[in-house]
C-alpha positions in Angstrom: 82.8 38.5 97.2 86.3 40.2 96.9 85.8 42.3 94.3 82.8 43.4 96.1 84.2 44.3 99.4 87.3 46.4 97.1 84.9 48.5 95.7 83.1 48.7 99.1 87.0 50.1 100.4 87.4 51.9 97.8 84.1 54.2 98.1 85.0 54.9 101.5 88.6 55.8 101.2 86.8 58.7 98.9 84.3 59.5 100.4 87.5 59.6 103.4 89.6 61.1 100.7 86.6 64.4 99.8 86.0 64.4 103.8 90.0 65.7 104.4 90.1 67.4 101.3 87.3 69.5 101.7 87.8 70.1 105.5 91.7 71.2 104.4 90.9 73.6 102.1 88.5 75.4 104.6 89.4 78.6 105.9 88.7 78.6 109.8 87.7 82.2 110.9 85.1 81.3 112.8 82.8 84.7 113.2 78.8 84.9 113.7 76.8 85.0 110.7 73.1 84.0 109.3 71.2 82.0 107.1 69.6 84.0 104.6 65.6 84.7 104.3 65.2 80.6 102.5 62.7 79.0 104.4 65.3 76.4 105.7 68.6 74.9 104.3 69.9 71.8 104.9 72.6 70.7 106.8 75.1 68.4 105.3 77.8 66.5 106.5 80.5 67.6 104.3 81.2 70.6 101.6 79.0 69.3 99.1 75.0 68.1 98.7 76.6 64.8 98.0 77.2 64.2 102.1 74.0 63.0 104.1 71.6 65.8 105.4 72.3 65.5 109.3 69.1 68.6 109.7 67.9 72.0 109.0 68.4 75.1 110.0 65.9 78.0 109.4 65.7 81.6 107.7 67.4 84.1 109.6 68.3 81.8 112.6 71.4 83.0 114.1 74.7 81.0 113.3 78.8 80.6 113.6 80.3 80.5 111.0 83.4 78.0 110.4 84.6 78.6 107.4 84.5 77.6 104.0 85.4 74.8 101.3 86.7 77.5 98.3 86.4 73.8 95.6 83.0 73.0 96.3 80.9 76.8 97.5 79.7 75.4 101.0 80.4 77.0 104.7 81.4 75.8 107.4 79.1 76.2 110.4 77.3 75.5 113.8 74.0 76.7 114.9 73.3 77.4 118.6 72.2 73.9 119.3 75.8 72.9 119.1 75.5 70.9 115.3 78.4 71.2 113.1 77.9 71.5 109.4 77.9 72.3 105.7 75.4 74.9 104.0 76.2 76.6 100.9 78.3 80.0 101.5 74.8 82.0 99.3 73.1 81.1 102.3 75.4 82.5 104.7 75.4 86.1 105.9 77.4 88.6 108.0 74.2 90.4 108.4 70.9 89.8 110.1 68.5 88.8 108.4 64.7 89.6 108.1 64.0 87.9 110.3 66.0 88.5 113.0 65.7 92.1 111.9 62.0 92.3 112.7 62.0 91.0 115.7 64.5 93.5 116.7 62.1 96.1 115.8 60.3 94.7 117.5 62.1 94.2 121.1 62.9 98.0 119.8 59.0 98.8 119.4 58.2 97.6 122.5 60.8 99.5 124.3 59.8 103.0 122.7 55.7 101.8 123.5 56.9 101.2 127.5 58.5 105.1 127.6 55.4 106.3 126.0 53.0 105.0 128.8 55.9 106.1 131.3 55.4 109.6 129.5 51.7 109.4 129.2 50.9 108.3 132.7 54.0 111.3 134.0 51.7 113.8 131.5 48.7 112.7 133.0 50.5 113.1 136.3 52.0 116.9 135.9 47.7 117.6 134.3 46.6 116.1 137.3 49.2 118.5 139.3 48.3 121.7 137.6 44.3 121.6 137.3 44.9 120.9 140.8 47.0 124.3 141.7 44.7 126.6 139.7 41.9 125.0 141.9 43.6 126.1 144.9 44.6 129.2 143.0 41.1 129.8 142.5 40.2 129.0 145.7 42.3 131.9 147.3 41.7 134.2 145.2 38.2 133.6 146.5 38.9 133.7 150.2 40.8 136.8 149.4 37.7 139.0 147.9 35.8 137.7 150.1 38.4 139.3 152.8 38.1 142.3 151.1 34.1 143.4 150.3 34.1 141.7 155.0 36.9 144.6 155.4 34.8 146.8 153.5 31.8 146.3 155.1 33.6 146.6 158.6 35.1 149.7 157.2 31.8 151.0 156.5 30.0 150.6 159.6 32.7 152.0 162.1 32.3 154.7 159.9 28.7 154.6 160.6 28.6 153.9 164.3 31.2 157.1 164.8 28.9 159.2 162.6 26.3 157.3 164.9 28.2 158.2 168.5 28.5 161.8 167.4 25.4 163.0 166.0 22.9 161.5 169.4 22.6 164.6 171.5 23.3 163.4 174.7 26.6 162.1 173.4 27.0 165.6 172.3 25.0 167.2 175.4 26.9 164.6 177.9 30.5 166.0 176.3 29.6 169.7 176.9 28.4 168.9 180.1 30.9 167.7 181.3 34.0 169.6 179.7 32.5 172.7 181.3 32.5 170.9 185.0 36.4 170.8 183.9 36.4 173.8 183.6 34.5 174.9 186.5 37.1 173.1 188.9 40.5 174.8 187.5 39.1 177.8 187.5 38.2 178.6 190.9 41.8 177.0 191.6 43.3 180.0 189.4 41.4 182.4 190.6 42.9 182.6 194.1 46.7 182.6 192.9 45.8 186.0 191.4 44.4 187.1 194.4 46.9 186.2 196.0 49.4 188.0 194.4 47.8 190.9 193.5 47.8 191.7 197.5 51.4 191.0 197.8 51.7 193.9 195.2 
């Protein structure tokens, strides 16, 4: 019984010693990192696979790098759900994995797609305004052409009216008669003055 208790205590102290030595050898430069593109990686409670599994982290998951154990080649990380554990260092990378890159590319694509849709709507609006301006210009040209035709017609009608007035015999005779009456009224007024001036001579 005493031997069983002694061996159990020895195992516990050995495990504690391994954990303490692993943590003491670990580097403590905390920085962002990512899990490499494996399906998932087991997360251990200590810096080797001899420690119990406390969870998994998925491929491409964003984690915080806390340090590494140089002897075992295990890195200590903290996941997004604030769970701290150890996994093989080769599964930790400081560049985004394919999953993260794919998500970023999808976000960029969606953003560029929205810009393209907005530009296409703006283009359609400008095309509509251009078509409206062309239609208004065409209407204005047609109205100008109609006005020019109406002007030419009025000009011809005016010329014809003036010509027809002078060609009518009654109008022409009336003008001659009026001129004769005026001349006949003015002539007697001028003749007596000449006679009076001849008498005094």
